N, C-alpha and C positions, 0 to 999 in steps of 0.2 A: 632243711633242717631247726629242730627245737634251740639248738646252740647259734645258727646263725640270726634268726631271730631275735633271742635275747640281745644278742654283742648289738646288734640294730637297732634296739628299742633304747639301749645304753647310749649307744651315742650320739641318736638322737633328741635324749631327754637336754644335754648339753647345745641347742640349738643358737646360744647367745641372744636370745632374746631377752629383753631386760625385765627386771620384777617389773611387776602391775603396781605400782604405786597409787595411792590416793592424791586424784584430782583436787581437791580440797580438804582443808579441815578447819576445825573452830577458832574463829577468830579471826575470822577472813583469810586465813591462808589458801593457795591458790599456786599449783604446779605448775611452772614457767617453762622449764627445760628437764633432759632427760637424756642423758647422749654416753656413748661407751666413751670411756677412757683407756688410754696405753698402759700396756704394763709397767712402765720402765715409771709412770707417772706416784705409780705406788707408795707409801711409807717401806723403811724400809724394813721394821720389824714385818709387816703385814706380805712383802717381797722373799724375806728370810723363811717364812711359814707356810708360805705359797697360796696362791687362788686361781682359780678356774680363768675370772673376768671380773671385767668392773664397771661402774658407771658413774658416772656423778648429775644429781639432780638437783634443781635450784627452785625454792620455795621463796615466795614473794608476800606479804601480806604485811604485819606489825611488823617490819623488821625485812632483813634477806637471810635464808640459810642455806647454803651449801650442805648435802645430802652426799656420802661416799658410801658407794655397797661393791662389797667383793665379794665375788660367790668363793664359799671356800671348799678346799678340796675335802676336806672332813671336819666333824663336828670338832675333834681336838684341836684340830688349828685353830679355830675360834674361841676353846675357851684357854690355848696357848696367848692369843693374840688380847684378851680380855686381863691375863696375868702380866703379861711383858709391855703392857700399852702406856707410856706416860701421859699421865692427862696433861692436858693442855689447856689454857684459858679460855673461857667461850666454845667450849666444844664438849660433847657429849659422846658414848660410846657404849654399841650395844651387838647382840649377835644372837643368833638364833640358830636352827641346824645348819642352815644352809648358806647365811649372809652375817661377814664384819661391819658393823656400821658404824662412820664415822658423822658426825651433825656437827657442824661447824655456823659462829653465828658472829655478825659486828655489835650489832646493837638489836636486842628484843626481850620483850615484856616474859618475866619468867612463866607467866602463867600460861603465856601463847605459847611458848618454847616448850612449855611439858604437854600442852595438848598436841601438839604435834609432832613431837618423838612418840608420845603414846600411842598416835593415830597408826605409825610407821609404825614399831612395833606389832600389833596386831595386824597390820596386813600382813606382813613378809611372810611369816608363813602360812597364809595360803597362797604366792605369788606365786609358785612353780604347778 
C-alpha cells in the first residue's frame, strides 16, 4: 500500500550514512578521517535536545581541526542548541536544517579556518 511505501521511504532515509564532507578546502585542508561517534560522547546540551546520529571528522593542513556533526531530529532542536551552546575558546558552531556542527582547533590560521568553515557550511545542505 501507499502507507507502507511511505514508511519504508522514511525509515530508509536514516541509513546511517555519514554526511558527504568535502575532501579538501582552500589553504591545503585535507579530510583525514570521518567516523561515527557514540551518542554518550555528545555534549550534554546536544544529548538533552536530541539527535539521530553523530560523526567526527578530522581535517589536517595549516593545523588540525576536529568537526563534530550531529544529525538533528528537527530544525527546532538546532535553533535551541545554538541558543543554549556555551562559547568555547578555539571553536565555532553552526547548523543547517539537518546538522548541528562544532568545529574545534588547537592552532590554525584564521583565514584558513574561515575558508574551511565556509566550505563545510556550503557542503552540508547538499549532503543528504
